[in-house]
C-alpha positions as CSV (number, residue, x, y, z in Angstrom):
1,M,79.7,135.2,172.3
2,I,79.9,134.4,168.6
3,S,78.0,131.2,169.1
4,Q,75.3,133.0,171.1
5,L,74.9,135.7,168.3
6,M,74.4,132.9,165.8
7,Y,71.9,131.1,168.0
8,D,69.9,134.3,168.3
9,G,69.7,134.7,164.5
10,L,72.2,137.6,164.4
11,E,74.5,135.9,161.8
12,K,75.7,139.2,160.4
13,F,77.1,140.5,163.7
14,A,78.5,137.0,164.5
15,M,80.4,137.0,161.2
16,E,81.8,140.5,161.8
17,L,82.9,139.7,165.3
18,S,84.4,136.4,164.1
19,M,86.4,138.3,161.4
20,L,87.5,140.9,163.9
21,V,88.9,138.5,166.4
22,K,89.9,135.9,163.8
23,A,88.1,133.1,165.6
24,D,87.6,129.6,164.3
25,Q,84.3,128.6,162.9
26,C,81.9,127.7,165.7
27,A,78.4,126.2,166.1
28,P,75.3,128.1,167.2
29,S,74.8,127.8,171.0
30,E,73.0,129.5,173.8
31,R,75.7,128.5,176.3
32,L,76.4,132.2,177.1
33,L,72.8,132.7,178.1
34,H,73.1,129.8,180.5
35,V,76.3,131.2,182.0
36,M,74.7,134.6,182.5
37,I,71.6,133.0,184.2
38,S,73.9,130.9,186.4
39,G,75.8,134.0,187.5
40,M,72.6,136.0,188.2
41,Q,71.1,133.2,190.3
42,S,74.4,132.6,192.2
43,M,74.0,128.9,191.9
44,S,77.3,127.5,193.1
45,D,76.4,124.0,191.9
46,K,76.5,125.3,188.3
47,D,80.2,125.8,188.7
48,K,80.6,122.1,189.2
49,T,78.9,121.2,185.9
50,N,81.1,119.2,183.6
51,T,80.7,117.0,180.6
52,D,80.4,113.9,182.8
53,D,76.9,115.1,183.6
54,V,75.9,115.1,180.0
55,L,74.7,112.1,178.0
56,P,77.3,111.1,175.4
57,G,77.1,112.5,171.9
58,I,76.6,116.0,170.5
59,D,75.6,118.8,172.8
60,L,76.1,122.3,171.6
61,E,76.1,123.7,175.1
62,F,79.5,122.1,175.8
63,E,82.8,122.3,174.0
64,P,84.4,118.9,173.2
65,E,88.0,118.1,173.6
66,A,89.7,118.1,170.2
67,S,91.7,115.0,171.1
68,A,88.5,113.1,172.0
69,L,87.1,113.3,168.5
70,A,86.5,110.0,166.7
71,P,88.4,109.1,163.5
72,E,87.0,111.0,160.4
73,P,84.8,108.9,158.1
74,H,87.2,109.2,155.1
75,S,89.7,107.0,157.0
76,Y,87.4,104.0,157.0
77,E,88.1,101.2,154.5
78,T,86.0,98.4,153.0
79,A,86.3,95.3,155.1
80,Y,83.8,93.1,153.5
81,V,81.3,93.0,150.5
82,T,78.2,90.8,150.3
83,S,75.9,90.5,147.3
84,H,72.2,89.9,146.6
85,K,70.5,88.9,143.4
86,Q,68.9,92.3,143.0
87,A,69.3,95.8,144.4
88,C,70.2,96.1,148.1
89,R,68.2,98.8,149.8
90,A,68.0,98.1,153.5
91,G,70.5,97.6,156.3
92,A,70.8,97.6,160.1
93,F,73.2,97.0,163.0
94,S,72.2,95.1,166.0
95,F,71.9,96.9,169.3
96,D,75.3,95.7,170.4
97,G,77.0,96.2,167.0
98,S,77.9,92.5,166.7
99,L,75.6,91.8,163.7
100,V,74.5,93.5,160.5
101,A,71.5,92.7,158.3
102,T,71.0,93.6,154.7
103,G,67.7,93.4,152.7
104,S,67.1,93.4,148.9
105,V,64.6,93.9,146.2
106,D,64.9,90.1,145.6
107,A,63.0,89.7,149.0
108,S,65.9,88.1,150.8
109,I,67.6,89.1,154.0
110,K,71.2,88.3,155.0
111,I,72.6,88.5,158.6
112,L,76.3,88.8,159.0
113,D,78.7,88.5,161.9
114,V,80.9,91.6,162.3
115,E,83.8,89.8,163.9
116,R,83.9,87.3,161.1
117,M,83.8,90.0,158.5
118,L,86.8,91.7,160.1
119,A,88.6,88.4,160.4
120,K,88.1,87.7,156.7
121,S,89.5,91.1,155.7
122,A,92.6,90.9,158.0
123,P,93.5,87.3,158.7
124,E,96.9,88.4,159.9
125,D,95.2,90.0,162.9
126,I,93.9,86.6,164.2
127,E,95.6,85.5,167.3
128,P,98.1,82.6,167.0
129,G,96.4,79.3,167.8
130,R,92.9,80.6,167.3
131,E,90.9,78.8,164.7
132,Q,89.8,80.6,161.5
133,Q,86.3,81.8,161.9
134,G,83.5,80.7,159.7
135,H,81.7,82.4,156.9
136,P,80.4,85.9,157.8
137,V,76.9,85.3,156.5
138,I,75.3,83.3,159.3
139,R,71.6,83.5,158.2
140,T,69.8,84.0,155.0
141,L,66.1,84.6,155.4
142,Y,63.4,84.1,152.7
143,D,59.9,85.0,154.0
144,H,58.8,88.0,152.0
145,T,57.2,88.1,148.6
146,D,58.4,91.6,147.6
147,E,61.2,94.1,148.2
148,V,62.6,94.3,151.7
149,S,62.3,98.0,152.3
150,Y,63.5,98.5,155.9
151,L,65.3,96.5,158.7
152,E,65.7,97.2,162.4
153,F,67.0,95.0,165.2
154,H,65.1,94.8,168.5
155,P,66.8,97.1,171.1
156,K,67.2,94.3,173.7
157,E,66.8,90.9,172.1
158,H,68.2,89.1,169.1
159,I,65.0,89.7,167.0
160,L,65.1,91.3,163.6
161,A,62.1,93.3,162.2
162,S,61.8,93.4,158.4
163,A,59.4,95.7,156.5
164,S,58.4,94.9,153.0
165,R,56.4,96.2,150.1
166,D,54.4,93.1,150.4
167,G,52.5,94.8,153.2
168,T,54.0,93.0,156.1
169,V,56.4,93.5,159.0
170,K,58.0,90.2,160.0
171,L,59.8,89.4,163.2
172,F,62.6,86.8,163.2
173,D,64.1,85.2,166.2
174,I,67.7,85.1,165.0
175,A,69.0,83.5,168.2
176,K,67.8,80.2,166.7
177,P,70.4,78.9,164.2
178,S,67.8,77.1,162.1
179,V,65.4,80.0,161.7
180,K,64.2,80.6,158.2
181,K,60.7,82.0,158.7
182,A,59.3,84.8,160.9
183,H,57.8,83.8,164.3
184,K,55.4,86.8,164.2
185,V,53.9,88.8,161.3
186,L,52.2,92.2,161.4
187,T,50.0,92.5,158.3
188,D,49.1,95.8,156.7
189,C,47.1,96.7,153.6
190,E,49.8,99.1,152.3
191,P,53.4,98.7,151.3
192,V,55.5,99.2,154.4
193,L,58.3,101.8,154.1
194,C,59.9,102.1,157.5
195,V,59.7,100.9,161.1
196,S,61.1,101.9,164.5
197,F,61.1,99.9,167.8
198,H,60.1,101.6,171.0
199,P,63.2,101.6,173.3
200,T,61.6,98.8,175.4
201,G,61.0,96.7,172.4
202,D,57.3,96.3,173.3
203,Y,55.9,98.5,170.5
204,I,56.9,99.2,166.9
205,A,55.9,102.2,164.8
206,I,55.3,101.6,161.2
207,G,55.2,104.0,158.2
208,T,53.5,102.9,154.9
209,E,52.5,104.5,151.7
210,H,49.3,105.5,153.5
211,H,49.4,108.8,155.3
212,V,48.3,107.4,158.7
213,L,51.1,106.3,161.1
214,R,50.5,102.9,162.8
215,V,51.9,101.8,166.2
216,Y,51.7,98.0,166.9
217,D,51.9,96.2,170.2
218,V,54.6,93.6,169.5
219,H,53.2,91.0,171.9
220,T,49.5,91.2,170.9
221,T,49.9,92.7,167.4
222,Q,47.1,95.2,168.3
223,C,47.3,98.3,166.1
224,F,47.0,101.9,167.4
225,V,46.6,105.2,165.5
226,S,46.1,108.8,166.6
227,A,42.6,109.7,167.7
228,I,42.8,113.0,165.8
229,P,42.8,112.3,162.0
230,S,43.7,115.9,161.2
231,Q,47.1,115.5,162.9
232,Q,48.2,112.9,160.4
233,H,50.4,113.5,157.4
234,K,49.0,114.3,154.0
235,A,51.0,111.6,152.1
236,G,52.9,108.4,152.8
237,V,55.2,108.1,155.8
238,T,58.8,107.8,154.7
239,C,60.6,107.6,158.0
240,V,59.8,107.2,161.7
241,K,62.1,107.2,164.8
242,Y,61.6,106.9,168.5
243,S,63.7,109.1,170.8
244,P,66.1,107.3,173.2
245,T,63.7,107.9,176.1
246,A,60.5,107.1,174.1
247,K,59.0,110.4,175.3
248,L,58.8,111.4,171.7
249,Y,58.8,109.9,168.2
250,A,59.2,111.7,164.9
251,T,57.9,111.1,161.4
252,G,58.7,112.4,158.0
253,S,56.6,112.2,154.9
254,F,56.4,112.6,151.2
255,D,54.3,115.8,152.0
256,G,57.6,117.5,153.2
257,D,56.6,117.8,156.8
258,I,58.3,116.5,160.0
259,K,55.9,115.7,162.9
260,I,56.8,115.2,166.5
261,W,54.5,113.0,168.5
262,D,54.0,112.4,172.2
263,G,55.3,108.9,173.0
264,I,52.5,108.2,175.6
265,S,49.4,109.8,174.2
266,G,50.2,109.3,170.5
267,R,49.2,112.9,169.8
268,C,51.1,115.2,167.4
269,I,52.6,118.0,169.5
270,N,54.5,119.8,166.8
271,T,54.7,120.0,163.0
272,I,57.7,121.4,161.1
273,A,56.0,122.3,157.9
274,E,58.0,122.1,154.7
275,A,61.1,121.3,156.7
276,H,63.2,120.8,153.5
277,S,61.5,123.5,151.4
278,G,58.7,121.2,150.6
279,A,60.9,118.3,149.4
280,A,60.1,114.8,150.7
281,I,61.7,113.8,154.0
282,C,64.2,110.9,153.6
283,S,65.5,110.2,157.1
284,L,65.3,111.2,160.8
285,Q,67.6,110.5,163.8
286,F,67.4,111.7,167.3
287,T,70.6,112.5,169.2
288,R,71.4,110.4,172.2
289,N,70.5,113.2,174.6
290,G,67.1,113.8,172.9
291,K,67.8,117.6,172.3
292,Y,68.2,117.5,168.6
293,L,66.8,115.8,165.5
294,L,68.9,115.1,162.3
295,S,66.9,115.1,159.1
296,S,67.7,114.7,155.4
297,G,65.5,115.5,152.4
298,M,65.2,115.1,148.7
299,D,66.8,118.6,148.4
300,S,70.1,116.9,149.4
301,I,70.4,119.2,152.5
302,V,70.8,117.9,156.0
303,Y,69.5,119.8,159.0
304,L,70.1,119.5,162.8
305,W,66.9,120.7,164.5
306,E,66.7,121.9,168.1
307,L,63.5,120.4,169.3
308,C,62.7,122.9,172.0
309,T,62.6,125.7,169.4
310,S,61.8,123.7,166.3
311,R,64.4,125.5,164.2
312,P,67.5,124.2,162.4
313,I,70.5,124.9,164.6
314,Q,73.0,123.6,162.0
315,T,72.9,123.0,158.2
316,Y,75.1,120.6,156.3
317,T,75.4,121.5,152.7
318,G,77.6,120.5,149.7
319,A,75.9,117.2,148.7
320,G,74.0,117.1,145.5
321,T,75.9,119.9,143.8
322,T,76.8,117.8,140.8
323,G,73.4,116.3,140.1
324,K,69.8,116.3,141.3
325,Q,69.0,113.6,143.9
326,E,66.5,111.1,142.5
327,H,66.4,108.5,145.3
328,Q,65.9,108.8,149.1
329,A,69.2,108.9,151.1
330,E,69.8,108.6,154.8
331,A,71.8,111.0,156.9
332,V,73.3,109.4,160.0
333,F,75.6,110.2,162.9
334,N,78.8,108.2,163.5
335,H,78.9,106.3,166.8
336,T,80.1,109.3,168.8
337,E,77.9,111.9,167.0
338,D,81.1,113.9,166.1
339,Y,80.3,113.5,162.4
340,V,77.3,113.5,160.1
341,L,77.4,111.1,157.1
342,F,75.4,111.4,153.9
343,P,75.9,109.5,150.5
344,D,76.1,111.8,147.5
345,E,74.0,110.1,144.8
346,A,75.6,111.6,141.6
347,T,79.2,110.9,142.6
348,T,78.6,107.7,144.6
349,S,80.8,109.3,147.4
350,L,80.4,109.8,151.1
351,C,79.9,113.4,152.2
352,S,80.7,114.0,155.9
353,W,80.7,117.0,158.2
354,N,81.7,118.0,161.6
355,S,78.4,117.8,163.4
356,R,79.0,120.8,165.6
357,N,80.2,123.4,163.2
358,G,79.0,122.1,159.9
359,C,82.5,122.0,158.3
360,R,82.6,119.7,155.3
361,L,85.3,117.0,155.5
362,T,87.2,115.0,152.9
363,L,85.1,113.1,150.4
364,N,85.3,109.3,150.4
365,S,84.5,107.2,147.3
366,L,82.1,104.5,148.3
367,G,83.2,102.1,145.5
368,H,79.6,101.2,144.4
369,N,78.6,101.0,140.7
370,G,75.1,102.4,141.4
371,P,73.3,104.8,143.8
372,V,73.8,104.2,147.5
373,R,70.2,103.6,148.7
374,Y,70.9,103.2,152.4
375,I,73.6,103.9,155.0
376,T,73.8,103.0,158.7
377,H,76.5,103.4,161.3
378,S,77.5,101.0,164.1
379,P,76.2,102.2,167.5
380,N,79.5,101.6,169.2
381,A,82.4,101.2,166.8
382,P,84.0,103.0,163.8
383,A,82.0,101.0,161.2
384,F,79.2,101.7,158.8
385,L,77.3,99.8,156.1
386,T,76.3,101.0,152.6
387,C,73.6,99.3,150.5
388,S,73.4,100.0,146.7
389,D,71.5,99.4,143.6
390,D,74.6,97.5,142.3
391,F,73.3,94.5,144.3
392,R,76.0,94.9,146.9
393,A,76.4,95.9,150.5
394,R,79.8,97.1,151.7
395,F,80.9,96.9,155.4
396,W,83.3,99.7,156.2
397,Y,85.6,99.8,159.2
398,R,88.4,102.0,160.6
399,R,91.2,99.9,162.1
400,A,93.2,101.4,164.9
401,N,96.4,101.4,162.9
402,N,94.9,103.4,160.0
403,Q,96.2,106.9,159.6
């Protein structure tokens, strides 16, 4: 009942009821409404509904089992550190979590093997008789002429897309051991800031310092833009993300707006104006079930938006309290969507929250000597990567025996 009151915008009554019954803090949810509708319609099949019918990840309509929560982010430890010659500002995990990539202002890209990084950090865990694994850095790519601004792996193949301020997006076939140069190049006339693969891998959306979003056919390199110019942003596109089903994709901009686009027609179907009080949008991430969108902005606040109502269903606060944020910072889910992670620029520490109720968790020092410019979490394991202006990228991992 408290969750339903909060969902309906009746926070005052929800707080009073919560204090009266001494209930634990809970997330906004319209679950009570669905229960009522279920009873009125006498739908017996509703009684059989369970969490097995729901896609994995956060869903505020269902209560998770406390014992099923993943390890908290503060329990992760640095397992490996790699360095570039200049600031490191881009990173990515492969679709299966076996590889990570880092990109730098020095225009270089490194690809690292996750198993090798873990073996280097804990050689005692290597099985007896098994040979020591090789160096974690398995590829170093030099094919850009300016800062590598964004990296993303193909969702199905061992292909890496790299965006750069040199105005190109380059596709590398990293399955080939000798690869040094891209096998395909998408050329733009503006510095490229972000990319997102369509879930099939056949298309790639590209955001640049220009206000018009581009979508490229990966196979033909043909470029598509919306047929309605008025639907575009008013400033450069800072972030773009496809939903897991590709029915939608979302963009954020320096203009402070978040736009939701139809994945087939390419038309803008919704605009969340001044989503972060007018501050530039830094990052976007859909939940696995496609119901919600996580956003971060230059106001150091993280929101979880309910897409069907276009309103923030949860707010994650507490970052940026010791100093104004000067650089863009990503907010990401962990691999189970139990937690939200966000690097605090002033303290160089990791802020994290329970994704459902917004409770802030223990801070974790990230060990960098400069601002953390990028963070990304593994899709299937308790591991994340931080990239910093101190030239370093740190690979973090939570081993099973950590307390």
